[in-house]
PDB file of N, CA, C and O in Angstrom:
ATOM      1  N   UNK A   1       0.809  -0.916   0.108  1.00  0.00           N
ATOM      2  CA  UNK A   1       0.267  -0.037   0.207  1.00  0.00           C
ATOM      3  C   UNK A   1       0.978   1.086   0.143  1.00  0.00           C
ATOM      4  O   UNK A   1       1.756   1.306   1.071  1.00  0.00           O
ATOM      5  N   UNK A   2       0.860   2.183  -1.119  1.00  0.00           N
ATOM      6  CA  UNK A   2       1.395   3.364  -0.990  1.00  0.00           C
ATOM      7  C   UNK A   2       0.559   4.512  -1.210  1.00  0.00           C
ATOM      8  O   UNK A   2      -0.598   4.278  -1.560  1.00  0.00           O
ATOM      9  N   UNK A   3       0.990   5.946  -1.048  1.00  0.00           N
ATOM     10  CA  UNK A   3       0.195   6.799  -1.405  1.00  0.00           C
ATOM     11  C   UNK A   3       0.073   7.073  -2.814  1.00  0.00           C
ATOM     12  O   UNK A   3       1.093   6.844  -3.464  1.00  0.00           O
ATOM     13  N   UNK A   4      -1.142   7.602  -3.579  1.00  0.00           N
ATOM     14  CA  UNK A   4      -1.177   7.231  -4.586  1.00  0.00           C
ATOM     15  C   UNK A   4      -0.700   8.396  -5.720  1.00  0.00           C
ATOM     16  O   UNK A   4      -0.575   9.561  -5.341  1.00  0.00           O
ATOM     17  N   UNK A   5      -0.535   8.161  -6.614  1.00  0.00           N
ATOM     18  CA  UNK A   5      -0.004   9.137  -7.416  1.00  0.00           C
ATOM     19  C   UNK A   5       0.423   8.683  -8.517  1.00  0.00           C
ATOM     20  O   UNK A   5       0.277   7.467  -8.647  1.00  0.00           O
ATOM     21  N   UNK A   6       1.249   9.623  -9.977  1.00  0.00           N
ATOM     22  CA  UNK A   6       1.270   8.995 -11.128  1.00  0.00           C
ATOM     23  C   UNK A   6       0.457   7.982 -11.720  1.00  0.00           C
ATOM     24  O   UNK A   6       0.898   6.914 -12.144  1.00  0.00           O
ATOM     25  N   UNK A   7      -0.825   8.362 -11.741  1.00  0.00           N
ATOM     26  CA  UNK A   7      -1.680   7.515 -12.466  1.00  0.00           C
ATOM     27  C   UNK A   7      -2.133   6.207 -11.668  1.00  0.00           C
ATOM     28  O   UNK A   7      -3.013   5.513 -12.179  1.00  0.00           O
ATOM     29  N   UNK A   8      -1.804   5.985 -10.939  1.00  0.00           N
ATOM     30  CA  UNK A   8      -2.314   5.123  -9.781  1.00  0.00           C
ATOM     31  C   UNK A   8      -3.576   4.960  -9.226  1.00  0.00           C
ATOM     32  O   UNK A   8      -4.266   5.766  -8.603  1.00  0.00           O
ATOM     33  N   UNK A   9      -3.796   3.729  -9.559  1.00  0.00           N
ATOM     34  CA  UNK A   9      -5.538   3.434  -9.261  1.00  0.00           C
ATOM     35  C   UNK A   9      -6.259   3.983  -7.737  1.00  0.00           C
ATOM     36  O   UNK A   9      -5.618   3.810  -6.700  1.00  0.00           O
ATOM     37  N   UNK A  10      -7.255   4.469  -7.708  1.00  0.00           N
ATOM     38  CA  UNK A  10      -7.631   5.404  -6.604  1.00  0.00           C
ATOM     39  C   UNK A  10      -8.987   4.622  -6.058  1.00  0.00           C
ATOM     40  O   UNK A  10      -9.980   4.183  -6.639  1.00  0.00           O
ATOM     41  N   UNK A  11      -8.598   4.650  -4.774  1.00  0.00           N
ATOM     42  CA  UNK A  11      -9.737   4.091  -3.955  1.00  0.00           C
ATOM     43  C   UNK A  11     -10.855   5.085  -4.201  1.00  0.00           C
ATOM     44  O   UNK A  11     -10.751   6.158  -3.606  1.00  0.00           O
ATOM     45  N   UNK A  12     -11.798   4.916  -4.903  1.00  0.00           N
ATOM     46  CA  UNK A  12     -13.201   5.871  -5.133  1.00  0.00           C
ATOM     47  C   UNK A  12     -14.330   5.498  -4.184  1.00  0.00           C
ATOM     48  O   UNK A  12     -15.340   6.187  -4.326  1.00  0.00           O
ATOM     49  N   UNK A  13     -14.380   4.509  -3.200  1.00  0.00           N
ATOM     50  CA  UNK A  13     -15.123   4.243  -1.901  1.00  0.00           C
ATOM     51  C   UNK A  13     -15.172   5.445  -1.104  1.00  0.00           C
ATOM     52  O   UNK A  13     -14.358   5.782  -0.243  1.00  0.00           O
ATOM     53  N   UNK A  14     -16.390   6.162  -1.544  1.00  0.00           N
ATOM     54  CA  UNK A  14     -16.272   7.187  -0.522  1.00  0.00           C
ATOM     55  C   UNK A  14     -16.472   7.146   0.863  1.00  0.00           C
ATOM     56  O   UNK A  14     -16.277   8.060   1.664  1.00  0.00           O
ATOM     57  N   UNK A  15     -16.907   5.929   1.097  1.00  0.00           N
ATOM     58  CA  UNK A  15     -17.160   5.732   2.777  1.00  0.00           C
ATOM     59  C   UNK A  15     -15.827   4.960   3.650  1.00  0.00           C
ATOM     60  O   UNK A  15     -15.806   4.616   4.832  1.00  0.00           O
ATOM     61  N   UNK A  16     -14.771   4.838   2.617  1.00  0.00           N
ATOM     62  CA  UNK A  16     -13.485   4.296   2.849  1.00  0.00           C
ATOM     63  C   UNK A  16     -12.984   5.176   3.671  1.00  0.00           C
ATOM     64  O   UNK A  16     -13.540   6.270   3.578  1.00  0.00           O
ATOM     65  N   UNK A  17     -11.916   5.098   4.649  1.00  0.00           N
ATOM     66  CA  UNK A  17     -11.413   5.584   5.604  1.00  0.00           C
ATOM     67  C   UNK A  17      -9.891   6.311   4.608  1.00  0.00           C
ATOM     68  O   UNK A  17      -9.062   5.572   4.076  1.00  0.00           O
ATOM     69  N   UNK A  18      -9.838   7.496   4.563  1.00  0.00           N
ATOM     70  CA  UNK A  18      -8.754   7.906   3.621  1.00  0.00           C
ATOM     71  C   UNK A  18      -8.765   7.849   2.201  1.00  0.00           C
ATOM     72  O   UNK A  18      -7.709   7.827   1.568  1.00  0.00           O
ATOM     73  N   UNK A  19     -10.235   7.814   1.477  1.00  0.00           N
ATOM     74  CA  UNK A  19     -10.640   7.405   0.452  1.00  0.00           C
ATOM     75  C   UNK A  19      -9.900   8.623  -0.385  1.00  0.00           C
ATOM     76  O   UNK A  19     -10.048   9.819  -0.132  1.00  0.00           O
ATOM     77  N   UNK A  20      -8.937   7.982  -1.606  1.00  0.00           N
ATOM     78  CA  UNK A  20      -8.265   8.397  -2.669  1.00  0.00           C
ATOM     79  C   UNK A  20      -6.861   8.680  -2.303  1.00  0.00           C
ATOM     80  O   UNK A  20      -6.037   9.225  -3.037  1.00  0.00           O
ATOM     81  N   UNK A  21      -6.713   8.357  -1.377  1.00  0.00           N
ATOM     82  CA  UNK A  21      -5.412   8.914  -0.640  1.00  0.00           C
ATOM     83  C   UNK A  21      -4.040   7.741  -1.146  1.00  0.00           C
ATOM     84  O   UNK A  21      -2.864   7.931  -1.456  1.00  0.00           O
ATOM     85  N   UNK A  22      -5.127   6.187  -1.001  1.00  0.00           N
ATOM     86  CA  UNK A  22      -4.125   4.942  -1.058  1.00  0.00           C
ATOM     87  C   UNK A  22      -4.440   4.314  -2.174  1.00  0.00           C
ATOM     88  O   UNK A  22      -5.496   4.566  -2.753  1.00  0.00           O
ATOM     89  N   UNK A  23      -3.179   3.010  -2.825  1.00  0.00           N
ATOM     90  CA  UNK A  23      -3.831   2.206  -3.678  1.00  0.00           C
ATOM     91  C   UNK A  23      -3.392   0.841  -3.056  1.00  0.00           C
ATOM     92  O   UNK A  23      -2.889   0.635  -1.952  1.00  0.00           O
ATOM     93  N   UNK A  24      -3.610   0.243  -3.732  1.00  0.00           N
ATOM     94  CA  UNK A  24      -3.433  -1.513  -3.404  1.00  0.00           C
ATOM     95  C   UNK A  24      -2.963  -2.124  -4.257  1.00  0.00           C
ATOM     96  O   UNK A  24      -3.567  -2.537  -5.248  1.00  0.00           O
ATOM     97  N   UNK A  25      -1.389  -2.332  -3.911  1.00  0.00           N
ATOM     98  CA  UNK A  25      -0.928  -3.422  -5.292  1.00  0.00           C
ATOM     99  C   UNK A  25       0.083  -4.235  -4.914  1.00  0.00           C
ATOM    100  O   UNK A  25       0.661  -3.929  -3.871  1.00  0.00           O
ATOM    101  N   UNK A  26       0.468  -5.272  -5.549  1.00  0.00           N
ATOM    102  CA  UNK A  26       1.539  -5.922  -5.475  1.00  0.00           C
ATOM    103  C   UNK A  26       2.887  -5.165  -5.261  1.00  0.00           C
ATOM    104  O   UNK A  26       3.005  -4.107  -5.880  1.00  0.00           O
ATOM    105  N   UNK A  27       3.958  -5.582  -4.436  1.00  0.00           N
ATOM    106  CA  UNK A  27       5.324  -4.728  -3.946  1.00  0.00           C
ATOM    107  C   UNK A  27       6.236  -6.244  -4.419  1.00  0.00           C
ATOM    108  O   UNK A  27       6.129  -7.348  -3.885  1.00  0.00           O
ATOM    109  N   UNK A  28       6.972  -5.924  -5.377  1.00  0.00           N
ATOM    110  CA  UNK A  28       8.198  -6.925  -5.465  1.00  0.00           C
ATOM    111  C   UNK A  28       9.402  -6.980  -4.071  1.00  0.00           C
ATOM    112  O   UNK A  28       9.467  -6.063  -3.252  1.00  0.00           O
ATOM    113  N   UNK A  29      10.204  -8.100  -4.021  1.00  0.00           N
ATOM    114  CA  UNK A  29      11.320  -8.309  -2.958  1.00  0.00           C
ATOM    115  C   UNK A  29      12.356  -6.664  -3.459  1.00  0.00           C
ATOM    116  O   UNK A  29      12.694  -5.723  -2.741  1.00  0.00           O
ATOM    117  N   UNK A  30      12.501  -6.808  -4.348  1.00  0.00           N
ATOM    118  CA  UNK A  30      13.439  -5.658  -4.972  1.00  0.00           C
ATOM    119  C   UNK A  30      12.841  -4.167  -4.613  1.00  0.00           C
ATOM    120  O   UNK A  30      13.625  -3.224  -4.500  1.00  0.00           O
ATOM    121  N   UNK A  31      11.826  -4.038  -4.488  1.00  0.00           N
ATOM    122  CA  UNK A  31      11.258  -2.754  -4.470  1.00  0.00           C
ATOM    123  C   UNK A  31      11.238  -2.838  -3.033  1.00  0.00           C
ATOM    124  O   UNK A  31      10.985  -1.683  -2.693  1.00  0.00           O
ATOM    125  N   UNK A  32      11.350  -3.489  -2.061  1.00  0.00           N
ATOM    126  CA  UNK A  32      10.916  -3.283  -0.480  1.00  0.00           C
ATOM    127  C   UNK A  32      12.697  -3.321  -0.287  1.00  0.00           C
ATOM    128  O   UNK A  32      13.024  -3.013   0.859  1.00  0.00           O
ATOM    129  N   UNK A  33      13.559  -3.560  -0.967  1.00  0.00           N
ATOM    130  CA  UNK A  33      14.828  -3.368  -0.527  1.00  0.00           C
ATOM    131  C   UNK A  33      15.325  -2.201  -0.943  1.00  0.00           C
ATOM    132  O   UNK A  33      16.228  -1.639  -0.324  1.00  0.00           O
ATOM    133  N   UNK A  34      14.648  -1.587  -2.321  1.00  0.00           N
ATOM    134  CA  UNK A  34      15.279  -0.352  -2.653  1.00  0.00           C
ATOM    135  C   UNK A  34      14.388   0.967  -2.184  1.00  0.00           C
ATOM    136  O   UNK A  34      14.672   2.131  -2.468  1.00  0.00           O
ATOM    137  N   UNK A  35      13.398   0.584  -1.507  1.00  0.00           N
ATOM    138  CA  UNK A  35      12.426   1.731  -0.830  1.00  0.00           C
ATOM    139  C   UNK A  35      12.640   1.505   0.594  1.00  0.00           C
ATOM    140  O   UNK A  35      11.592   1.065   1.067  1.00  0.00           O
ATOM    141  N   UNK A  36      13.724   1.640   1.650  1.00  0.00           N
ATOM    142  CA  UNK A  36      13.122   1.058   2.965  1.00  0.00           C
ATOM    143  C   UNK A  36      12.302   2.398   3.687  1.00  0.00           C
ATOM    144  O   UNK A  36      12.008   2.148   4.855  1.00  0.00           O
ATOM    145  N   UNK A  37      11.978   3.439   3.335  1.00  0.00           N
ATOM    146  CA  UNK A  37      10.998   4.243   3.937  1.00  0.00           C
ATOM    147  C   UNK A  37       9.577   3.817   3.663  1.00  0.00           C
ATOM    148  O   UNK A  37       8.589   4.140   4.323  1.00  0.00           O
ATOM    149  N   UNK A  38       9.631   2.753   2.187  1.00  0.00           N
ATOM    150  CA  UNK A  38       8.206   2.043   2.319  1.00  0.00           C
ATOM    151  C   UNK A  38       7.929   0.723   2.906  1.00  0.00           C
ATOM    152  O   UNK A  38       6.862   0.109   2.875  1.00  0.00           O
ATOM    153  N   UNK A  39       8.867   0.429   3.361  1.00  0.00           N
ATOM    154  CA  UNK A  39       8.845  -0.996   3.943  1.00  0.00           C
ATOM    155  C   UNK A  39       8.517  -0.585   5.371  1.00  0.00           C
ATOM    156  O   UNK A  39       7.519  -1.149   5.820  1.00  0.00           O
ATOM    157  N   UNK A  40       9.200   0.367   6.282  1.00  0.00           N
ATOM    158  CA  UNK A  40       9.235   0.795   7.464  1.00  0.00           C
ATOM    159  C   UNK A  40       7.508   1.580   7.513  1.00  0.00           C
ATOM    160  O   UNK A  40       6.831   1.369   8.519  1.00  0.00           O
ATOM    161  N   UNK A  41       7.181   2.070   6.874  1.00  0.00           N
ATOM    162  CA  UNK A  41       5.764   2.554   6.735  1.00  0.00           C
ATOM    163  C   UNK A  41       4.424   1.294   6.752  1.00  0.00           C
ATOM    164  O   UNK A  41       3.278   1.234   7.196  1.00  0.00           O
ATOM    165  N   UNK A  42       5.156   0.590   6.157  1.00  0.00           N
ATOM    166  CA  UNK A  42       4.074  -0.947   5.712  1.00  0.00           C
ATOM    167  C   UNK A  42       4.501  -1.499   6.973  1.00  0.00           C
ATOM    168  O   UNK A  42       3.531  -1.800   7.669  1.00  0.00           O
ATOM    169  N   UNK A  43       5.608  -1.736   7.504  1.00  0.00           N
ATOM    170  CA  UNK A  43       5.571  -2.433   8.772  1.00  0.00           C
ATOM    171  C   UNK A  43       4.856  -1.728   9.972  1.00  0.00           C
ATOM    172  O   UNK A  43       4.091  -2.380  10.682  1.00  0.00           O
ATOM    173  N   UNK A  44       5.113  -0.321  10.221  1.00  0.00           N
ATOM    174  CA  UNK A  44       4.274   0.325  10.982  1.00  0.00           C
ATOM    175  C   UNK A  44       2.886   0.142  11.365  1.00  0.00           C
ATOM    176  O   UNK A  44       2.324   0.005  12.452  1.00  0.00           O
ATOM    177  N   UNK A  45       2.332   0.193   9.656  1.00  0.00           N
ATOM    178  CA  UNK A  45       0.663   0.097  10.064  1.00  0.00           C
ATOM    179  C   UNK A  45       0.628  -1.088   9.961  1.00  0.00           C
ATOM    180  O   UNK A  45      -0.450  -1.470  10.418  1.00  0.00           O
ATOM    181  N   UNK A  46       1.128  -1.780   9.661  1.00  0.00           N
ATOM    182  CA  UNK A  46       1.127  -3.801  10.155  1.00  0.00           C
ATOM    183  C   UNK A  46       0.824  -3.619  11.674  1.00  0.00           C
ATOM    184  O   UNK A  46      -0.316  -3.662  12.136  1.00  0.00           O
ATOM    185  N   UNK A  47       1.739  -3.451  12.266  1.00  0.00           N
ATOM    186  CA  UNK A  47       1.429  -3.427  14.005  1.00  0.00           C
ATOM    187  C   UNK A  47       0.930  -2.608  14.454  1.00  0.00           C
ATOM    188  O   UNK A  47       0.836  -2.513  15.678  1.00  0.00           O
ATOM    189  N   UNK A  48       0.463  -1.778  13.673  1.00  0.00           N
ATOM    190  CA  UNK A  48      -0.622  -0.921  14.555  1.00  0.00           C
ATOM    191  C   UNK A  48      -2.155  -1.299  14.577  1.00  0.00           C
ATOM    192  O   UNK A  48      -3.020  -0.957  15.384  1.00  0.00           O
ATOM    193  N   UNK A  49      -2.265  -2.332  13.140  1.00  0.00           N
ATOM    194  CA  UNK A  49      -3.513  -2.940  12.712  1.00  0.00           C
ATOM    195  C   UNK A  49      -3.488  -4.610  13.572  1.00  0.00           C
ATOM    196  O   UNK A  49      -4.456  -5.367  13.647  1.00  0.00           O
ATOM    197  N   UNK A  50      -2.347  -4.813  14.043  1.00  0.00           N
ATOM    198  CA  UNK A  50      -2.415  -6.101  14.380  1.00  0.00           C
ATOM    199  C   UNK A  50      -1.795  -6.481  15.582  1.00  0.00           C
ATOM    200  O   UNK A  50      -0.799  -6.993  15.071  1.00  0.00           O
ATOM    201  N   UNK A  51      -1.656  -6.595  16.561  1.00  0.00           N
ATOM    202  CA  UNK A  51      -0.997  -6.684  17.872  1.00  0.00           C
ATOM    203  C   UNK A  51      -0.116  -7.360  18.060  1.00  0.00           C
ATOM    204  O   UNK A  51       0.839  -6.950  18.720  1.00  0.00           O
ATOM    205  N   UNK A  52      -0.154  -8.751  17.485  1.00  0.00           N
ATOM    206  CA  UNK A  52       0.337  -9.787  17.442  1.00  0.00           C
ATOM    207  C   UNK A  52       1.570 -10.220  16.655  1.00  0.00           C
ATOM    208  O   UNK A  52       2.228 -11.260  16.610  1.00  0.00           O
ATOM    209  N   UNK A  53       1.663  -8.582  15.824  1.00  0.00           N
ATOM    210  CA  UNK A  53       2.929  -8.690  14.739  1.00  0.00           C
ATOM    211  C   UNK A  53       3.861  -8.779  15.340  1.00  0.00           C
ATOM    212  O   UNK A  53       3.791  -8.260  16.454  1.00  0.00           O
ATOM    213  N   UNK A  54       5.063  -9.388  15.001  1.00  0.00           N
ATOM    214  CA  UNK A  54       6.586  -9.720  15.212  1.00  0.00           C
ATOM    215  C   UNK A  54       7.440  -9.606  14.595  1.00  0.00           C
ATOM    216  O   UNK A  54       7.287  -9.932  13.418  1.00  0.00           O
ATOM    217  N   UNK A  55       8.783  -9.094  15.019  1.00  0.00           N
ATOM    218  CA  UNK A  55       9.779  -8.827  13.676  1.00  0.00           C
ATOM    219  C   UNK A  55      10.055  -9.991  12.641  1.00  0.00           C
ATOM    220  O   UNK A  55      10.525  -9.763  11.526  1.00  0.00           O
ATOM    221  N   UNK A  56       9.677 -11.448  13.164  1.00  0.00           N
ATOM    222  CA  UNK A  56       9.584 -12.457  11.970  1.00  0.00           C
ATOM    223  C   UNK A  56       8.849 -12.017  10.865  1.00  0.00           C
ATOM    224  O   UNK A  56       9.221 -12.442   9.771  1.00  0.00           O
ATOM    225  N   UNK A  57       7.763 -11.161  10.910  1.00  0.00           N
ATOM    226  CA  UNK A  57       6.654 -10.844  10.143  1.00  0.00           C
ATOM    227  C   UNK A  57       7.368  -9.985   9.136  1.00  0.00           C
ATOM    228  O   UNK A  57       7.028 -10.100   7.958  1.00  0.00           O
ATOM    229  N   UNK A  58       8.521  -8.955   9.530  1.00  0.00           N
ATOM    230  CA  UNK A  58       9.254  -7.756   8.903  1.00  0.00           C
ATOM    231  C   UNK A  58      10.071  -9.017   7.709  1.00  0.00           C
ATOM    232  O   UNK A  58      10.035  -8.942   6.481  1.00  0.00           O
ATOM    233  N   UNK A  59      10.840 -10.236   8.638  1.00  0.00           N
ATOM    234  CA  UNK A  59      11.710 -10.999   7.813  1.00  0.00           C
ATOM    235  C   UNK A  59      10.929 -11.632   6.666  1.00  0.00           C
ATOM    236  O   UNK A  59      11.434 -11.831   5.561  1.00  0.00           O
ATOM    237  N   UNK A  60       9.615 -11.950   6.996  1.00  0.00           N
ATOM    238  CA  UNK A  60       9.044 -12.620   5.879  1.00  0.00           C
ATOM    239  C   UNK A  60       8.710 -11.799   4.693  1.00  0.00           C
ATOM    240  O   UNK A  60       8.789 -12.174   3.523  1.00  0.00           O
ATOM    241  N   UNK A  61       8.228 -10.334   5.233  1.00  0.00           N
ATOM    242  CA  UNK A  61       8.401  -9.312   4.117  1.00  0.00           C
ATOM    243  C   UNK A  61       9.141  -9.567   3.041  1.00  0.00           C
ATOM    244  O   UNK A  61       8.680  -9.842   1.933  1.00  0.00           O
ATOM    245  N   UNK A  62      10.643  -9.461   3.408  1.00  0.00           N
ATOM    246  CA  UNK A  62      11.680  -9.235   2.618  1.00  0.00           C
ATOM    247  C   UNK A  62      11.807 -10.845   2.173  1.00  0.00           C
ATOM    248  O   UNK A  62      12.685 -11.201   1.387  1.00  0.00           O
TER     249      UNK A  62
END
């Protein structure tokens, strides 16, 4: 999940939290390695959304 931009598909559901600000898509391992800030933001979101998130989950992402 990344900030929308550059022709990214937009969330058009008016009832969704943050509608139009995010897009959902597949991210490959190379992208995770090249964009550490995106990886960090995603892991922060994951830990806030699910209290059972552990460091092994970050390792699995990579």
